[in-house]
C-alpha positions in Angstrom: 28.9 18.1 -13.4 28.2 15.3 -15.9 25.2 15.6 -18.1 22.3 13.1 -17.7 22.3 10.6 -20.4 19.3 10.5 -22.7 17.3 7.2 -22.6 18.2 5.0 -25.4 15.7 4.9 -28.3 13.8 1.6 -28.0 13.1 1.6 -31.8 16.8 1.6 -32.8 17.9 -1.3 -34.9 14.4 -1.8 -36.3 13.7 -1.0 -39.9 9.9 -0.4 -39.4 8.7 2.9 -38.2 7.6 3.5 -34.6 4.1 4.2 -35.8 3.7 0.7 -37.3 5.2 -0.9 -34.2 2.8 0.9 -32.0 -0.2 0.0 -34.2 0.8 -3.7 -34.2 1.3 -3.9 -30.4 -2.0 -2.1 -29.8 -4.0 -4.3 -32.1 -2.7 -7.5 -30.6 -2.9 -6.6 -26.9 -6.0 -4.5 -26.9 -8.3 -6.6 -29.2 -9.0 -10.4 -29.0 -6.9 -11.1 -32.2 -4.5 -13.9 -32.9 -1.0 -13.3 -34.3 -2.2 -14.3 -37.8 -5.4 -12.1 -37.5 -3.1 -9.1 -37.0 -1.0 -10.1 -39.9 -4.0 -10.4 -42.2 -5.5 -7.1 -41.1 -2.2 -5.3 -41.6 -1.9 -6.9 -45.1 -5.1 -5.2 -46.1 -3.6 -1.9 -45.1 -0.5 -2.5 -47.2 1.8 -3.5 -44.3 3.5 -6.8 -45.0 4.9 -8.4 -41.8 5.0 -12.0 -40.6 3.0 -13.2 -37.6 6.3 -14.0 -35.9 7.2 -10.4 -36.2 4.0 -9.5 -34.3 5.0 -11.9 -31.6 8.5 -10.4 -31.4 7.2 -6.8 -31.2 4.6 -7.4 -28.5 7.1 -9.3 -26.4 9.7 -6.5 -26.9 7.6 -3.4 -26.8 4.5 -4.4 -24.9 6.1 -4.2 -21.4 7.8 -0.9 -22.3 4.6 0.7 -23.4 2.7 -0.7 -20.4 5.4 0.6 -18.0 5.2 4.1 -19.5 1.4 4.1 -19.2 1.5 2.7 -15.7 4.1 5.3 -14.5 2.0 8.2 -15.8 -1.2 6.9 -14.3 0.3 6.2 -10.9 1.9 9.6 -10.7 -1.4 11.2 -11.4 -3.5 9.1 -9.1 -1.1 8.4 -6.2 -2.5 9.8 -3.0 -6.1 9.8 -4.2 -8.0 8.5 -1.2 -11.6 8.4 -2.5 -11.2 5.0 -4.1 -13.3 1.9 -3.8 -11.3 -1.1 -4.7 -12.7 -4.5 -5.8 -10.4 -7.5 -5.3 -11.1 -10.9 -6.9 -9.2 -13.9 -8.1 -9.8 -15.9 -11.3 -8.4 -19.3 -12.2 -6.3 -19.9 -15.3 -5.2 -23.3 -16.5 -1.6 -23.7 -17.6 -0.8 -27.1 -19.1 -3.6 -28.6 -17.1 -2.5 -27.0 -13.9 -4.8 -24.5 -12.2 -3.2 -21.2 -11.1 -4.8 -18.0 -9.8 -4.7 -14.5 -11.2 -5.4 -12.0 -8.5 -6.8 -8.6 -9.7 -7.5 -5.3 -8.1 -10.1 -3.0 -9.9 -11.4 0.4 -8.8 -14.9 1.6 -9.1 -14.4 2.9 -12.7 -13.1 -0.4 -14.0 -9.4 0.5 -13.9 -7.2 -2.5 -13.4 -4.8 -1.5 -10.6 -2.8 -4.7 -10.1 -2.5 -8.2 -11.5 -0.6 -11.0 -9.7 -0.3 -14.7 -10.5 0.1 -17.4 -7.8 -0.2 -21.2 -7.5 -2.4 -20.9 -4.3 -5.0 -18.5 -3.0 -4.2 -18.7 0.7 -3.3 -16.0 3.2 0.3 -15.7 2.1 -0.7 -15.2 -1.6 -3.3 -12.6 -0.7 -0.9 -10.8 1.5 1.8 -10.5 -1.2 -0.8 -9.3 -3.7 -2.3 -6.7 -1.4 1.1 -5.4 -0.3 2.1 -4.9 -3.9 -1.1 -3.0 -4.7 -1.0 -0.8 -1.6 2.6 0.1 -2.1 2.1 1.2 -5.7 -1.3 2.9 -5.4 -1.8 3.9 -1.8 -4.6 3.0 0.5 -8.3 3.3 -0.6 -11.3 4.1 1.5 -13.1 0.8 0.9 -11.9 -2.6 -0.2 -14.7 -4.8 -1.5 -14.0 -8.6 -1.6 -15.9 -11.8 -1.8 -16.2 -14.3 1.1 -12.7 -15.8 0.7 -11.1 -16.0 4.2 -7.7 -15.2 2.8 -8.7 -11.6 2.3 -9.8 -11.2 5.9 -6.7 -12.8 7.3 -4.4 -10.7 5.1 -6.2 -7.4 6.0 -5.9 -8.2 9.7 -2.1 -8.5 9.3 -2.1 -5.2 7.3 -4.3 -3.4 9.9 -7.0 -2.3 7.5 -9.7 -4.9 8.3 -12.2 -2.1 9.0 -12.1 -1.1 5.3 -13.2 -4.5 4.0 -16.7 -4.8 2.6 -18.3 -8.1 1.6 -21.6 -9.0 0.0 -23.2 -11.2 -2.5 -23.4 -8.6 -5.4 -21.0 -5.9 -4.2 -18.0 -7.4 -6.1 -19.6 -7.5 -9.5 -17.3 -4.7 -10.7 -14.3 -7.0 -10.4 -16.0 -10.1 -11.8 -17.1 -8.2 -14.9 -13.6 -6.9 -15.4 -12.5 -10.5 -16.0 -14.4 -10.7 -19.3 -11.9 -8.7 -21.6 -9.0 -10.9 -20.3 -11.0 -14.1 -20.8 -11.6 -13.1 -24.4 -7.9 -12.5 -24.9 -7.1 -15.8 -23.3 -9.3 -17.7 -25.7 -7.8 -15.9 -28.7 -4.3 -16.8 -27.5 -5.3 -20.5 -27.0 -4.4 -20.2 -23.3 -1.0 -19.8 -21.7 2.0 -22.2 -21.3 3.9 -20.7 -18.4 3.2 -18.6 -15.3 5.8 -16.1 -16.4 4.1 -15.4 -19.7 0.7 -15.2 -18.0 2.0 -12.6 -15.5 3.6 -10.6 -18.3 0.6 -10.5 -20.5 -1.9 -9.8 -17.7 0.2 -6.8 -16.6 0.5 -5.5 -20.1 -3.1 -6.1 -21.0 -4.2 -4.3 -17.8 -2.3 -1.1 -18.7 -3.6 -1.1 -22.3 -7.2 -1.6 -21.0 -6.8 1.3 -18.6 -5.5 3.6 -21.3 -8.4 3.1 -23.6 -11.0 2.6 -21.0 -14.0 5.0 -21.5 -15.1 5.0 -17.8 -18.2 3.4 -16.4 -20.9 6.1 -16.5 -22.6 6.9 -19.8 -21.6 10.0 -21.7 -22.7 11.7 -24.9 -21.2 10.8 -28.3 -19.1 13.9 -28.6 -17.5 13.4 -25.2 -16.8 9.8 -26.0 -15.1 10.7 -29.3 -13.1 13.4 -27.7 -11.8 11.0 -25.0 -11.0 8.4 -27.6 -9.1 10.8 -29.7 -7.2 12.0 -26.7 -6.2 8.4 -25.7 -5.1 7.7 -29.3 -3.0 10.9 -29.4 -1.4 10.1 -26.1 -0.7 6.6 -27.4 1.1 7.9 -30.4 3.4 10.0 -28.2 4.5 7.0 -26.1 8.3 6.6 -26.2 8.5 9.3 -28.9 
């Protein structure tokens, strides 16, 4: 019986250490920094790299790290039924054209799914919801705004009884847009739908990994969770 091949090392052919690459990708995706901001901050730490290297590394390793984070999180949470999802769409301008970024967020602020479309009709809502339900399972309650596309899509999916609408009920999703908006301004907006979809998915996984939940905790608990997240991050693709 042939032996299973080991996955190829993603850091091969790179002269920099994996620790430096992880640090660069985390700084650029997690915080609202430009490519040159990351270059300057690393220079103060004695790490001399070009801002184009930052661009290369996040494009190469960002999706790999995000996929690993997403796979571990989905495996732990799949089948969890006591979720309350919040669905909302936000507009993003690409070269003067308005597109829509659909986002699904749970009650703890975890970004479950991100999906970019040119329209926000029933067909777009249906594709977005099918993608989220297939990956994460079905929640108990789905909170949305008054957009009719959600109601029409849920009727086709057979879960219209789970929909909950209200004036202030969807603030959880609307507040979750703020970190992405800060990153959008730091990046001076996007040029293509493909790059928007790629960065939105990567940013969501990074945000979930370092998210410190919604309810307040004491300082020691917060530090312990932050240390655990950093330790798990250092072990990605080890």
